[in-house]
Structure formats: C-alpha cells, structure tokens
C-alpha positions in Angstrom: 257.6 117.4 -36.5 255.9 120.5 -37.8 252.7 121.1 -39.7 254.9 121.3 -42.9 256.3 117.8 -42.1 252.9 116.4 -41.5 251.6 117.8 -44.8 254.6 116.5 -46.6 254.1 113.0 -45.2 250.5 113.1 -46.1 251.3 114.2 -49.6 253.7 111.2 -50.0 251.1 108.8 -48.8 248.4 110.3 -51.1 250.7 110.0 -54.1 251.5 106.4 -53.4 247.8 105.6 -52.9 246.9 107.3 -56.2 249.6 105.3 -58.0 248.1 102.1 -56.7 244.6 103.3 -57.8 246.1 104.0 -61.2 247.4 100.5 -61.6 251.0 101.1 -60.8 252.2 97.6 -59.7 255.6 98.9 -58.7 254.2 100.3 -55.4 254.5 97.7 -52.7 252.5 97.2 -49.5 255.5 97.9 -47.5 255.8 101.4 -49.1 252.2 102.1 -48.3 252.6 100.9 -44.7 255.7 102.9 -44.3 254.0 106.0 -45.7 251.0 105.4 -43.4 253.3 105.1 -40.4 255.3 108.2 -41.3 252.1 110.2 -41.8 250.6 109.0 -38.5 253.8 109.6 -36.7 253.9 113.1 -38.1 250.3 113.7 -36.9 251.3 112.5 -33.4 254.3 114.7 -33.3 252.2 117.7 -34.4 249.6 116.9 -31.7 252.4 116.7 -29.1 253.7 120.1 -30.3 250.2 121.6 -30.2 249.6 120.3 -26.7 253.0 121.7 -25.6 252.2 125.1 -27.1 248.7 125.1 -25.5 250.2 124.1 -22.1 252.7 126.9 -22.5 249.9 129.4 -23.2 247.9 128.1 -20.3 250.9 128.4 -18.0 251.6 131.9 -19.1 248.0 132.9 -18.6 248.0 131.3 -15.2 251.2 133.3 -14.3 249.6 136.5 -15.6 246.5 135.8 -13.5 248.4 135.0 -10.4 250.5 138.2 -10.8 247.4 140.3 -11.3 245.7 138.7 -8.3 248.8 139.3 -6.1 249.0 142.9 -7.3 245.3 143.5 -6.7 245.4 142.0 -3.2 248.4 144.2 -2.3 246.7 147.3 -3.7 243.5 146.6 -1.8 245.5 145.7 1.4 247.2 149.1 1.1 243.8 150.8 1.0 241.9 148.5 3.4 238.6 149.5 4.8 239.9 149.0 8.3 242.5 151.7 7.8 239.8 154.0 6.4 237.6 153.2 9.4 240.3 154.5 11.7 240.3 157.8 9.8 236.5 157.9 9.9 236.5 157.5 13.6 239.1 160.1 14.1 237.1 162.5 11.9 233.9 161.7 13.8 235.6 162.4 17.1 237.2 165.6 15.7 233.8 166.8 14.4 232.2 166.0 17.8 234.9 168.0 19.5 234.3 170.9 17.0 230.5 170.8 17.8 231.2 170.8 21.5 233.7 173.8 21.1 231.1 175.7 19.0 228.4 175.1 21.7 230.8 176.1 24.4 231.6 179.3 22.5 227.9 180.1 22.2 227.5 179.5 25.9 230.4 181.8 26.7 229.0 184.6 24.5 225.6 184.2 26.2 227.1 184.3 29.7 229.3 187.2 28.8 226.4 189.1 27.3 224.3 188.5 30.4 227.2 189.7 32.7 227.6 192.9 30.7 223.8 193.5 30.3 223.0 193.9 34.0 221.9 197.4 34.9 224.8 197.8 37.4 227.4 197.0 34.7 225.7 198.7 31.8 225.2 202.0 33.6 228.6 202.2 35.2 231.3 204.4 33.6 234.5 203.2 32.0 235.3 201.2 28.8 232.7 202.8 26.5 234.1 200.4 23.8 232.4 197.5 25.5 228.7 196.8 24.7 226.5 193.8 25.0 223.0 192.7 23.9 221.2 189.8 25.3 217.6 189.0 24.2 217.5 185.4 25.2 218.2 184.1 21.6 221.4 183.0 20.1 220.8 185.2 17.1 220.2 188.4 19.1 223.0 187.9 21.7 226.3 189.6 21.1 229.2 191.2 22.8 231.4 193.9 21.4 234.8 194.7 22.9 236.7 197.3 21.0 236.6 196.4 17.4 235.9 192.7 18.0 232.4 191.4 17.8 231.4 188.2 19.6 228.3 186.3 18.5 226.9 182.8 19.0 228.7 180.1 17.0 226.0 177.5 16.1 227.7 174.3 15.0 225.3 173.7 12.1 226.6 176.5 9.8 230.2 175.7 10.8 229.8 172.0 9.8 227.8 172.9 6.7 230.5 175.3 5.5 233.3 172.8 6.3 231.7 170.0 4.4 230.5 172.2 1.5 234.0 173.6 1.0 235.5 170.1 1.0 232.9 169.0 -1.6 233.5 172.1 -3.7 237.2 171.4 -3.8 236.6 167.8 -4.9 236.9 167.4 -8.7 233.5 165.7 -8.9 231.9 167.5 -6.0 231.8 164.3 -3.9 229.2 162.4 -5.9 226.3 160.8 -4.1 224.9 159.0 -7.1 224.8 159.4 -10.9 222.7 162.6 -10.6 223.6 164.4 -7.5 226.7 165.4 -5.7 227.3 166.6 -2.1 228.4 169.9 -3.4 225.1 170.3 -5.2 223.1 169.2 -2.2 224.9 171.7 0.0 224.7 174.6 -2.4 221.6 175.8 -0.5 222.4 177.0 3.0 225.0 179.2 4.8 228.1 180.0 2.8 229.9 181.7 5.7 230.1 181.3 9.5 231.4 183.5 12.3 234.4 181.2 12.4 235.7 182.2 9.0 237.8 185.2 10.1 239.6 183.0 12.7 240.1 180.3 10.0 241.6 182.9 7.7 244.0 184.1 10.4 245.1 180.5 11.1 245.5 179.7 7.4 247.7 182.8 6.9 250.1 181.5 9.5 250.4 177.9 8.1 
C-alpha cells in the first residue's frame, strides 16, 4: 500500500470514530475494528515499502562506493610509487653518469692543455690554429683547435641548467610548497653551460 492508501484508511477510521463521538449508533464495533485493522495494515505496508526503498538506496550507494574504490585502486596501481621509484633510480644513475662524464671531460681538457703547453710543443712549428692555456684552474684552462674551443665542463652548471629548464617548462614551475617553485629557486645561477652547443646539435638531429 502507498502513502495515499494509508491516508485514505486513516481518514475512514477517523470518520467512523467521529460518528461514534457524535452519537451515531449505527456504527458498530466491528466496523471500528475493521477500520483500525485496515489502517494498521496500511501503515505496515507503507513501512515495508519505505524499508525496501531505503535498502535499495543503500544497495545503490554501496555499489557506487565499491565501483569508486575499485576505480581508485586501479588508478593508483597504474601510478604506483614502486614504478616511479624505478624511474627515480634510473634518473639518479643517469645523472651520476652525466656527472662522471663532465668530470672526465674536464680532466681531458686539463690533460690536453698541459700536453700542448709544454715548451717543446708550444715553441715547435706547425698547426698555428692549435693553442692552449693551462694555469692550474678549471676556469683558466682551455684548448683551441681550429675554430673549436675546449674548456672545463663542471657538472654543477650542467645539472643546474638541466633541472632549471625542466622546471621552467613545467606549467607550475615544479612547486616546492605554496610559495616557492623549483623554477624560482633556480632562477639565480648559471643559465648556460659549455654543453649547450652540443645539446643544440643533438636536438637538431632528433
């Protein structure tokens, strides 16, 4: 029974009771009992319908929650920290290799400059396009062969430029907190490195 049926049964009972109160002797106890029974039955049926509807809503909500949880778990599994850790370790190893290569390059420039700066080599004739300077510092050491200039490649500026360019390309500058970003933090410091020309040549071919 619906709410309308419950209301109708209640109205019938109320009218019968009012007739009794008004002195209508035609109303019998059996009619009152029957009306009471019908009204109570209508109430029970409505409660049953309400419970069924509530259970249906609860079941639907449970299904929605279960689907949301399953979707969230799948999404998080697809972007699991363990998978990101693999990329982190690979990047760490690549950066370590980059640092080692930079230092090896600096060592090579220093050794080459020392080789070309000895009196015997410097004063000999031939290849006037080859010059070298070696003052014991990475900043002052250089080798020039033709139009190509070779200088020390300190890893610090190389890594600084690499990370800064990645941060600058990020839409939010790789935020560190609500105030600062990595792009802002790295805005002070070298903006170029001796590796840039080689990077440009490589980028042009890919």
